[in-house]
TORKOL-4160 file (C-alpha; in steps of 0.2 Angstrom, whole numbers, padded with zeros to 4 digits, m for minus):
302
<pt num="1" X="0000" Y="0000" Z="0000"/>
<pt num="2" X="0006" Y="0018" Z="m0004"/>
<pt num="3" X="0009" Y="0027" Z="0013"/>
<pt num="4" X="0001" Y="0043" Z="0017"/>
<pt num="5" X="0016" Y="0049" Z="0026"/>
<pt num="6" X="0035" Y="0045" Z="0025"/>
<pt num="7" X="0045" Y="0050" Z="0041"/>
<pt num="8" X="0064" Y="0051" Z="0039"/>
<pt num="9" X="0074" Y="0048" Z="0055"/>
<pt num="10" X="0092" Y="0053" Z="0054"/>
<pt num="11" X="0103" Y="0043" Z="0066"/>
<pt num="12" X="0121" Y="0042" Z="0071"/>
<pt num="13" X="0127" Y="0030" Z="0085"/>
<pt num="14" X="0112" Y="0031" Z="0097"/>
<pt num="15" X="0103" Y="0014" Z="0096"/>
<pt num="16" X="0093" Y="0015" Z="0111"/>
<pt num="17" X="0085" Y="0032" Z="0108"/>
<pt num="18" X="0083" Y="0027" Z="0090"/>
<pt num="19" X="0072" Y="0012" Z="0094"/>
<pt num="20" X="0061" Y="0024" Z="0105"/>
<pt num="21" X="0060" Y="0036" Z="0090"/>
<pt num="22" X="0054" Y="0023" Z="0078"/>
<pt num="23" X="0042" Y="0016" Z="0091"/>
<pt num="24" X="0034" Y="0034" Z="0093"/>
<pt num="25" X="0032" Y="0035" Z="0074"/>
<pt num="26" X="0024" Y="0018" Z="0073"/>
<pt num="27" X="0012" Y="0023" Z="0088"/>
<pt num="28" X="0004" Y="0037" Z="0078"/>
<pt num="29" X="m0015" Y="0038" Z="0079"/>
<pt num="30" X="m0016" Y="0041" Z="0060"/>
<pt num="31" X="m0027" Y="0027" Z="0053"/>
<pt num="32" X="m0018" Y="0026" Z="0036"/>
<pt num="33" X="m0001" Y="0020" Z="0032"/>
<pt num="34" X="0015" Y="0029" Z="0039"/>
<pt num="35" X="0032" Y="0023" Z="0033"/>
<pt num="36" X="0048" Y="0026" Z="0043"/>
<pt num="37" X="0065" Y="0028" Z="0034"/>
<pt num="38" X="0079" Y="0026" Z="0046"/>
<pt num="39" X="0095" Y="0034" Z="0038"/>
<pt num="40" X="0112" Y="0030" Z="0045"/>
<pt num="41" X="0124" Y="0044" Z="0044"/>
<pt num="42" X="0143" Y="0039" Z="0045"/>
<pt num="43" X="0139" Y="0023" Z="0054"/>
<pt num="44" X="0135" Y="0005" Z="0050"/>
<pt num="45" X="0116" Y="0002" Z="0048"/>
<pt num="46" X="0106" Y="m0010" Z="0059"/>
<pt num="47" X="0097" Y="m0019" Z="0046"/>
<pt num="48" X="0087" Y="m0029" Z="0059"/>
<pt num="49" X="0076" Y="m0013" Z="0062"/>
<pt num="50" X="0067" Y="m0015" Z="0045"/>
<pt num="51" X="0050" Y="m0022" Z="0045"/>
<pt num="52" X="0037" Y="m0025" Z="0031"/>
<pt num="53" X="0022" Y="m0022" Z="0042"/>
<pt num="54" X="0009" Y="m0015" Z="0029"/>
<pt num="55" X="0002" Y="m0002" Z="0041"/>
<pt num="56" X="0019" Y="0004" Z="0049"/>
<pt num="57" X="0033" Y="m0002" Z="0038"/>
<pt num="58" X="0051" Y="0003" Z="0042"/>
<pt num="59" X="0065" Y="0004" Z="0030"/>
<pt num="60" X="0084" Y="0006" Z="0034"/>
<pt num="61" X="0096" Y="0014" Z="0022"/>
<pt num="62" X="0114" Y="0022" Z="0023"/>
<pt num="63" X="0116" Y="0040" Z="0019"/>
<pt num="64" X="0123" Y="0040" Z="0001"/>
<pt num="65" X="0123" Y="0059" Z="0000"/>
<pt num="66" X="0134" Y="0072" Z="0009"/>
<pt num="67" X="0139" Y="0066" Z="0026"/>
<pt num="68" X="0130" Y="0075" Z="0040"/>
<pt num="69" X="0112" Y="0079" Z="0045"/>
<pt num="70" X="0106" Y="0088" Z="0029"/>
<pt num="71" X="0113" Y="0075" Z="0018"/>
<pt num="72" X="0105" Y="0061" Z="0028"/>
<pt num="73" X="0088" Y="0070" Z="0028"/>
<pt num="74" X="0089" Y="0072" Z="0009"/>
<pt num="75" X="0093" Y="0054" Z="0007"/>
<pt num="76" X="0078" Y="0048" Z="0016"/>
<pt num="77" X="0067" Y="0060" Z="0007"/>
<pt num="78" X="0074" Y="0054" Z="m0009"/>
<pt num="79" X="0069" Y="0036" Z="m0005"/>
<pt num="80" X="0052" Y="0041" Z="0002"/>
<pt num="81" X="0036" Y="0034" Z="m0006"/>
<pt num="82" X="0023" Y="0045" Z="0002"/>
<pt num="83" X="0016" Y="0062" Z="m0005"/>
<pt num="84" X="0020" Y="0070" Z="0012"/>
<pt num="85" X="0037" Y="0070" Z="0021"/>
<pt num="86" X="0040" Y="0072" Z="0040"/>
<pt num="87" X="0057" Y="0072" Z="0049"/>
<pt num="88" X="0063" Y="0066" Z="0066"/>
<pt num="89" X="0080" Y="0064" Z="0074"/>
<pt num="90" X="0085" Y="0049" Z="0084"/>
<pt num="91" X="0084" Y="0058" Z="0100"/>
<pt num="92" X="0067" Y="0065" Z="0098"/>
<pt num="93" X="0049" Y="0058" Z="0100"/>
<pt num="94" X="0034" Y="0061" Z="0089"/>
<pt num="95" X="0019" Y="0063" Z="0101"/>
<pt num="96" X="0005" Y="0051" Z="0096"/>
<pt num="97" X="m0007" Y="0064" Z="0087"/>
<pt num="98" X="0006" Y="0073" Z="0077"/>
<pt num="99" X="0003" Y="0064" Z="0060"/>
<pt num="100" X="m0016" Y="0066" Z="0061"/>
<pt num="101" X="m0015" Y="0084" Z="0067"/>
<pt num="102" X="m0003" Y="0090" Z="0054"/>
<pt num="103" X="m0010" Y="0080" Z="0039"/>
<pt num="104" X="m0027" Y="0087" Z="0043"/>
<pt num="105" X="m0020" Y="0104" Z="0044"/>
<pt num="106" X="m0011" Y="0103" Z="0027"/>
<pt num="107" X="m0028" Y="0097" Z="0020"/>
<pt num="108" X="m0038" Y="0111" Z="0027"/>
<pt num="109" X="m0026" Y="0125" Z="0024"/>
<pt num="110" X="m0019" Y="0119" Z="0007"/>
<pt num="111" X="m0002" Y="0125" Z="0013"/>
<pt num="112" X="0014" Y="0117" Z="0007"/>
<pt num="113" X="0021" Y="0114" Z="0025"/>
<pt num="114" X="0016" Y="0114" Z="0043"/>
<pt num="115" X="0026" Y="0115" Z="0059"/>
<pt num="116" X="0021" Y="0114" Z="0078"/>
<pt num="117" X="0026" Y="0118" Z="0095"/>
<pt num="118" X="0037" Y="0106" Z="0105"/>
<pt num="119" X="0041" Y="0099" Z="0122"/>
<pt num="120" X="0059" Y="0100" Z="0128"/>
<pt num="121" X="0066" Y="0087" Z="0140"/>
<pt num="122" X="0081" Y="0092" Z="0149"/>
<pt num="123" X="0085" Y="0078" Z="0162"/>
<pt num="124" X="0069" Y="0075" Z="0172"/>
<pt num="125" X="0062" Y="0092" Z="0167"/>
<pt num="126" X="0050" Y="0094" Z="0153"/>
<pt num="127" X="0047" Y="0112" Z="0146"/>
<pt num="128" X="0033" Y="0116" Z="0135"/>
<pt num="129" X="0036" Y="0128" Z="0121"/>
<pt num="130" X="0020" Y="0132" Z="0111"/>
<pt num="131" X="0020" Y="0140" Z="0094"/>
<pt num="132" X="0016" Y="0158" Z="0094"/>
<pt num="133" X="0003" Y="0159" Z="0081"/>
<pt num="134" X="m0007" Y="0150" Z="0067"/>
<pt num="135" X="0006" Y="0153" Z="0054"/>
<pt num="136" X="0025" Y="0157" Z="0051"/>
<pt num="137" X="0029" Y="0170" Z="0039"/>
<pt num="138" X="0046" Y="0175" Z="0031"/>
<pt num="139" X="0045" Y="0191" Z="0041"/>
<pt num="140" X="0042" Y="0182" Z="0057"/>
<pt num="141" X="0057" Y="0172" Z="0055"/>
<pt num="142" X="0069" Y="0186" Z="0050"/>
<pt num="143" X="0065" Y="0194" Z="0066"/>
<pt num="144" X="0065" Y="0179" Z="0078"/>
<pt num="145" X="0070" Y="0161" Z="0077"/>
<pt num="146" X="0053" Y="0155" Z="0082"/>
<pt num="147" X="0052" Y="0138" Z="0091"/>
<pt num="148" X="0041" Y="0131" Z="0077"/>
<pt num="149" X="0055" Y="0134" Z="0065"/>
<pt num="150" X="0062" Y="0116" Z="0068"/>
<pt num="151" X="0064" Y="0102" Z="0055"/>
<pt num="152" X="0058" Y="0089" Z="0068"/>
<pt num="153" X="0041" Y="0097" Z="0068"/>
<pt num="154" X="0040" Y="0100" Z="0050"/>
<pt num="155" X="0029" Y="0090" Z="0037"/>
<pt num="156" X="0029" Y="0095" Z="0019"/>
<pt num="157" X="0022" Y="0090" Z="0003"/>
<pt num="158" X="0035" Y="0080" Z="m0006"/>
<pt num="159" X="0033" Y="0089" Z="m0023"/>
<pt num="160" X="0035" Y="0105" Z="m0014"/>
<pt num="161" X="0051" Y="0099" Z="m0005"/>
<pt num="162" X="0059" Y="0094" Z="m0021"/>
<pt num="163" X="0052" Y="0106" Z="m0034"/>
<pt num="164" X="0048" Y="0123" Z="m0026"/>
<pt num="165" X="0056" Y="0125" Z="m0009"/>
<pt num="166" X="0071" Y="0113" Z="m0012"/>
<pt num="167" X="0079" Y="0100" Z="m0001"/>
<pt num="168" X="0090" Y="0104" Z="0014"/>
<pt num="169" X="0106" Y="0113" Z="0010"/>
<pt num="170" X="0120" Y="0101" Z="0011"/>
<pt num="171" X="0133" Y="0115" Z="0010"/>
<pt num="172" X="0129" Y="0123" Z="0027"/>
<pt num="173" X="0145" Y="0122" Z="0038"/>
<pt num="174" X="0143" Y="0107" Z="0050"/>
<pt num="175" X="0125" Y="0106" Z="0046"/>
<pt num="176" X="0121" Y="0118" Z="0060"/>
<pt num="177" X="0105" Y="0128" Z="0058"/>
<pt num="178" X="0101" Y="0119" Z="0042"/>
<pt num="179" X="0082" Y="0118" Z="0048"/>
<pt num="180" X="0081" Y="0137" Z="0050"/>
<pt num="181" X="0088" Y="0140" Z="0033"/>
<pt num="182" X="0076" Y="0128" Z="0025"/>
<pt num="183" X="0061" Y="0135" Z="0035"/>
<pt num="184" X="0066" Y="0152" Z="0029"/>
<pt num="185" X="0066" Y="0146" Z="0011"/>
<pt num="186" X="0049" Y="0138" Z="0014"/>
<pt num="187" X="0041" Y="0153" Z="0022"/>
<pt num="188" X="0048" Y="0165" Z="0008"/>
<pt num="189" X="0037" Y="0156" Z="m0004"/>
<pt num="190" X="0021" Y="0156" Z="0007"/>
<pt num="191" X="0016" Y="0156" Z="0025"/>
<pt num="192" X="0019" Y="0140" Z="0035"/>
<pt num="193" X="0003" Y="0134" Z="0044"/>
<pt num="194" X="0007" Y="0130" Z="0063"/>
<pt num="195" X="m0001" Y="0118" Z="0075"/>
<pt num="196" X="0003" Y="0128" Z="0091"/>
<pt num="197" X="0003" Y="0114" Z="0103"/>
<pt num="198" X="0018" Y="0103" Z="0106"/>
<pt num="199" X="0018" Y="0088" Z="0094"/>
<pt num="200" X="0036" Y="0083" Z="0097"/>
<pt num="201" X="0047" Y="0079" Z="0112"/>
<pt num="202" X="0064" Y="0086" Z="0109"/>
<pt num="203" X="0076" Y="0077" Z="0121"/>
<pt num="204" X="0092" Y="0088" Z="0125"/>
<pt num="205" X="0106" Y="0077" Z="0130"/>
<pt num="206" X="0124" Y="0080" Z="0135"/>
<pt num="207" X="0129" Y="0071" Z="0119"/>
<pt num="208" X="0121" Y="0085" Z="0108"/>
<pt num="209" X="0130" Y="0085" Z="0091"/>
<pt num="210" X="0134" Y="0104" Z="0092"/>
<pt num="211" X="0138" Y="0106" Z="0110"/>
<pt num="212" X="0155" Y="0115" Z="0111"/>
<pt num="213" X="0157" Y="0116" Z="0092"/>
<pt num="214" X="0158" Y="0135" Z="0093"/>
<pt num="215" X="0168" Y="0139" Z="0078"/>
<pt num="216" X="0157" Y="0128" Z="0067"/>
<pt num="217" X="0142" Y="0137" Z="0074"/>
<pt num="218" X="0150" Y="0154" Z="0070"/>
<pt num="219" X="0154" Y="0149" Z="0052"/>
<pt num="220" X="0136" Y="0142" Z="0049"/>
<pt num="221" X="0128" Y="0158" Z="0055"/>
<pt num="222" X="0140" Y="0168" Z="0044"/>
<pt num="223" X="0134" Y="0157" Z="0029"/>
<pt num="224" X="0116" Y="0160" Z="0034"/>
<pt num="225" X="0119" Y="0179" Z="0034"/>
<pt num="226" X="0126" Y="0178" Z="0017"/>
<pt num="227" X="0113" Y="0167" Z="0010"/>
<pt num="228" X="0098" Y="0177" Z="0017"/>
<pt num="229" X="0103" Y="0195" Z="0013"/>
<pt num="230" X="0086" Y="0201" Z="0020"/>
<pt num="231" X="0093" Y="0199" Z="0037"/>
<pt num="232" X="0102" Y="0215" Z="0034"/>
<pt num="233" X="0086" Y="0224" Z="0032"/>
<pt num="234" X="0079" Y="0219" Z="0049"/>
<pt num="235" X="0089" Y="0227" Z="0063"/>
<pt num="236" X="0083" Y="0215" Z="0077"/>
<pt num="237" X="0085" Y="0199" Z="0066"/>
<pt num="238" X="0103" Y="0205" Z="0061"/>
<pt num="239" X="0107" Y="0209" Z="0079"/>
<pt num="240" X="0101" Y="0192" Z="0085"/>
<pt num="241" X="0112" Y="0183" Z="0072"/>
<pt num="242" X="0127" Y="0194" Z="0076"/>
<pt num="243" X="0124" Y="0191" Z="0095"/>
<pt num="244" X="0124" Y="0172" Z="0092"/>
<pt num="245" X="0140" Y="0173" Z="0082"/>
<pt num="246" X="0148" Y="0184" Z="0095"/>
<pt num="247" X="0144" Y="0172" Z="0109"/>
<pt num="248" X="0151" Y="0157" Z="0099"/>
<pt num="249" X="0167" Y="0167" Z="0095"/>
<pt num="250" X="0169" Y="0172" Z="0114"/>
<pt num="251" X="0166" Y="0153" Z="0119"/>
<pt num="252" X="0179" Y="0148" Z="0107"/>
<pt num="253" X="0192" Y="0160" Z="0114"/>
<pt num="254" X="0192" Y="0172" Z="0100"/>
<pt num="255" X="0190" Y="0187" Z="0111"/>
<pt num="256" X="0195" Y="0200" Z="0097"/>
<pt num="257" X="0183" Y="0194" Z="0085"/>
<pt num="258" X="0169" Y="0192" Z="0098"/>
<pt num="259" X="0171" Y="0210" Z="0103"/>
<pt num="260" X="0170" Y="0216" Z="0085"/>
<pt num="261" X="0154" Y="0206" Z="0082"/>
<pt num="262" X="0147" Y="0212" Z="0099"/>
<pt num="263" X="0149" Y="0229" Z="0092"/>
<pt num="264" X="0140" Y="0224" Z="0075"/>
<pt num="265" X="0126" Y="0217" Z="0085"/>
<pt num="266" X="0123" Y="0232" Z="0097"/>
<pt num="267" X="0124" Y="0245" Z="0083"/>
<pt num="268" X="0109" Y="0236" Z="0075"/>
<pt num="269" X="0099" Y="0234" Z="0092"/>
<pt num="270" X="0107" Y="0240" Z="0108"/>
<pt num="271" X="0098" Y="0229" Z="0119"/>
<pt num="272" X="0101" Y="0212" Z="0110"/>
<pt num="273" X="0104" Y="0201" Z="0125"/>
<pt num="274" X="0115" Y="0188" Z="0116"/>
<pt num="275" X="0128" Y="0202" Z="0112"/>
<pt num="276" X="0128" Y="0207" Z="0131"/>
<pt num="277" X="0130" Y="0188" Z="0136"/>
<pt num="278" X="0144" Y="0187" Z="0123"/>
<pt num="279" X="0153" Y="0202" Z="0131"/>
<pt num="280" X="0152" Y="0194" Z="0148"/>
<pt num="281" X="0160" Y="0178" Z="0141"/>
<pt num="282" X="0173" Y="0188" Z="0131"/>
<pt num="283" X="0178" Y="0198" Z="0147"/>
<pt num="284" X="0179" Y="0182" Z="0157"/>
<pt num="285" X="0165" Y="0187" Z="0169"/>
<pt num="286" X="0155" Y="0172" Z="0166"/>
<pt num="287" X="0159" Y="0155" Z="0158"/>
<pt num="288" X="0150" Y="0150" Z="0142"/>
<pt num="289" X="0145" Y="0133" Z="0149"/>
<pt num="290" X="0136" Y="0142" Z="0164"/>
<pt num="291" X="0126" Y="0152" Z="0151"/>
<pt num="292" X="0122" Y="0137" Z="0140"/>
<pt num="293" X="0117" Y="0126" Z="0155"/>
<pt num="294" X="0107" Y="0139" Z="0163"/>
<pt num="295" X="0097" Y="0142" Z="0147"/>
<pt num="296" X="0095" Y="0124" Z="0144"/>
<pt num="297" X="0086" Y="0121" Z="0161"/>
<pt num="298" X="0073" Y="0133" Z="0154"/>
<pt num="299" X="0071" Y="0124" Z="0138"/>
<pt num="300" X="0081" Y="0138" Z="0128"/>
<pt num="301" X="0097" Y="0140" Z="0119"/>
<pt num="302" X="0108" Y="0155" Z="0115"/>
């Protein structure tokens, strides 16, 4: 049977969490067929996870595209059989009504893509982060990195993914913020419809792929600034990105560069909090880890 939804789960060396992620997709309340495509990135696939269940099939494949998260997501999307694509990471869990809620939302709205709110699990703490409104526009996303702008909440029509919006950008340094870049592209075409309630549990772990990779984060954000020139026209959006870059530079010990980028951020928006945090880290007044851990306990990042 042709599936109604294909869910791509990208994975790298987290077998226990991966099995939980697969089980969560298979437990969706959608009555139709939902297939799961498990894409192994830079690690040997566990072929035993595959199942030919006609209602909830699971396929396993290696990432044959560019190594990293964008390539693995695109590899799964390329192999998908359904007219709608969804995405998940091996450390996240789709909540049971995600498929039915967002497939119905796409049908009702006629939109190309939909996203949702999330729950963030940090240790024993679960923080609810609801979407801020019924849709995401390009202007919203320039101004603010909304919590809904997250690839693990996104479902998108397959023809739009390939023919109109385009796949994930495999050139993003380290694959960092590739979901933000993609959602910006999608929203530039038309508003993204949003289910404000949390439909995914995002599990933050100490093994986060990007934790402490500060220079990669800086390069990725600089790439994003160049690829989306409209940020220059939104003072708060530009200040936010420059503040994030300044923090990453300061955390990496690049004090001189951090101070210059702090100044760039504050010239655009003098009360940008990330710039002031970066200044504190660059001056040695507060450790970067203390800032990151404190924000994480509130379900937030820099």
